[in-house]
C-alpha positions in Angstrom: 0.0 0.0 0.0 1.4 3.4 -1.0 1.7 6.0 1.7 1.1 9.6 0.9 4.8 10.3 1.5 5.9 7.7 -1.1 3.4 9.1 -3.6 4.6 12.7 -3.0 8.2 11.5 -3.5 7.1 10.1 -6.9 6.1 13.7 -8.1 8.5 15.7 -6.1 11.7 13.7 -6.8 14.9 14.9 -5.0 13.1 16.3 -1.9 14.0 15.0 1.5 11.4 13.7 4.1 11.0 17.1 5.7 10.4 18.9 2.4 7.9 16.2 1.3 6.0 16.8 4.6 5.9 20.5 3.8 4.5 19.6 0.4 1.7 17.7 2.2 1.0 20.7 4.4 0.9 23.0 1.4 -1.6 20.8 -0.4 -3.8 20.5 2.7 -4.0 24.4 2.8 -5.6 25.9 -0.4 -4.9 29.4 0.8 -1.2 28.7 1.0 0.9 30.8 -1.5 2.4 27.7 -2.9 -0.8 25.6 -3.1 -1.4 26.2 -6.9 2.3 25.7 -7.9 2.5 22.4 -6.0 -0.9 21.2 -7.4 0.2 22.0 -10.9 3.5 20.0 -10.4 1.4 17.0 -9.4 -1.1 17.5 -12.2 1.5 17.8 -14.8 3.1 14.5 -13.8 0.1 12.4 -12.8 -1.9 10.3 -15.0 -4.0 8.5 -12.4 -7.0 10.3 -11.0 -7.4 7.8 -8.1 -3.8 8.6 -7.0 -4.5 12.3 -7.3 -7.6 12.0 -5.3 -5.8 10.0 -2.7 -3.5 13.2 -2.3 -6.1 15.9 -2.8 -9.8 15.3 -2.2 -12.1 15.4 -5.2 -14.0 18.2 -3.5 -10.9 20.3 -3.1 -10.0 19.6 -6.7 -13.4 20.6 -7.9 -13.5 23.7 -5.7 -10.0 24.9 -6.7 -9.6 23.7 -10.3 -10.9 27.0 -12.0 -8.2 29.0 -10.1 -5.6 26.3 -10.8 -6.4 26.1 -14.5 -6.4 29.9 -14.9 -3.0 30.2 -13.4 -1.7 27.3 -15.3 -2.9 28.9 -18.6 -1.0 32.0 -17.8 2.2 30.2 -17.1 1.9 27.6 -19.9 -0.7 28.5 -22.5 -0.5 24.9 -24.2 -0.7 21.8 -22.0 -2.2 18.5 -22.9 -2.1 17.6 -19.2 -4.3 20.7 -18.3 -6.7 19.8 -21.0 -7.0 16.3 -19.7 -7.5 17.4 -16.2 -10.1 19.9 -17.5 -12.0 17.0 -18.9 -11.8 15.2 -15.6 -13.1 18.3 -13.8 -16.0 18.7 -16.2 -16.9 15.0 -15.8 -16.8 15.3 -12.0 -19.0 18.4 -12.0 -21.4 16.8 -14.5 -21.8 13.7 -12.3 -22.2 15.9 -9.2 -24.8 18.2 -11.0 -26.5 15.1 -12.5 -27.1 13.7 -9.1 -28.1 16.9 -7.2 -29.9 19.0 -9.7 -30.7 17.2 -13.0 -31.9 13.7 -12.1 -32.6 12.7 -15.7 -29.4 14.5 -17.0 -30.5 14.3 -20.6 -28.9 17.0 -22.9 -31.2 18.7 -25.4 -31.9 16.6 -28.4 -30.6 19.3 -30.8 -27.3 19.3 -28.9 -27.2 15.5 -29.2 -28.0 15.6 -32.9 -25.4 18.3 -33.6 -22.8 16.4 -31.6 -23.4 13.2 -33.5 -23.0 15.0 -36.8 -19.7 16.7 -35.6 -18.4 13.3 -34.5 -19.4 11.7 -37.8 -17.8 14.5 -39.9 -14.6 14.5 -37.9 -14.2 10.7 -38.2 -15.0 10.9 -41.9 -12.2 13.4 -42.3 -9.8 11.2 -40.3 -9.3 13.8 -37.6 -8.9 13.2 -33.9 -10.6 15.4 -31.3 -7.3 17.1 -30.7 -6.9 17.8 -34.5 -10.4 19.4 -34.7 -9.7 21.3 -31.6 -6.6 22.8 -33.0 -8.2 23.5 -36.4 -11.2 25.2 -34.8 -9.2 26.9 -32.1 -11.1 25.5 -29.1 -10.2 23.0 -26.3 -10.1 19.2 -26.9 -12.3 18.8 -23.9 -14.9 21.1 -25.5 -14.9 18.9 -28.6 -15.6 15.9 -26.5 -18.5 17.6 -24.7 -19.9 18.9 -27.9 -19.8 15.4 -29.5 -21.6 14.1 -26.5 -24.3 16.8 -26.8 -23.4 18.2 -23.3 -21.9 21.5 -24.2 -24.0 24.6 -25.1 -21.8 26.6 -27.7 -21.9 30.1 -29.2 -22.5 30.8 -32.8 -18.9 31.7 -33.1 -17.8 28.2 -31.9 -20.5 26.7 -34.1 -19.0 28.6 -37.1 -15.4 27.5 -36.3 -16.4 23.8 -36.0 -18.4 24.0 -39.3 -15.5 25.7 -41.0 -12.9 23.2 -39.8 -15.1 20.3 -40.9 -16.3 22.0 -44.0 -19.9 21.5 -43.0 -22.2 23.6 -45.2 -25.6 22.8 -43.8 -26.7 21.8 -40.3 -29.9 19.9 -39.6 -30.9 20.0 -36.0 
C-alpha cells in the first residue's frame, strides 16, 4: 500500500522527508501561497485520478480547479495535461450536478444531434478530437463535450467547427 509520502516522492523527486512533509502541508491548505504551484506540479506529472484524489480530495480539486487552471494557462498556454484534467473536472462536475440538480441528466436533443454530426464528420475526415480542436481553435475537452451533446456553444464556436469540418448545412 502506498503512503502519501511515497506518492509525493514520486512527483517531487529529489526532496527530503522534511520537504515532502511540507508539500503535504501546502496541499492541505488551499490558501497557502504555494498551493497552486505544488498542485500543478502533481497534475503535470500524474496520469492517475485515483492517485491524485488520494493526495487531494475530489471536493478540493473541484473547488479549486478553476483557479488552478487559470494560473496554469498564464504560465503555460498549451498543456495536454491541463486539457486532460479539465475533462476530468468537467466529468466530476457533470456527475455531481447530474445527481443533485438534474436527475434525468439528458442533454437537449438538438445538442445530441449536432454532436453526432460533428463526430461523424470528424471521423469521416480522419481527424482526432485534438486535431479538430486545433483547427477550430477550441479545447479538446470542449470537442468531447460537444460530440456528447453536453456543451452549449456560441454561434462563433459553431461557425469555427463547421468551417474546420467543411460543413455547409446543419440539420438540428
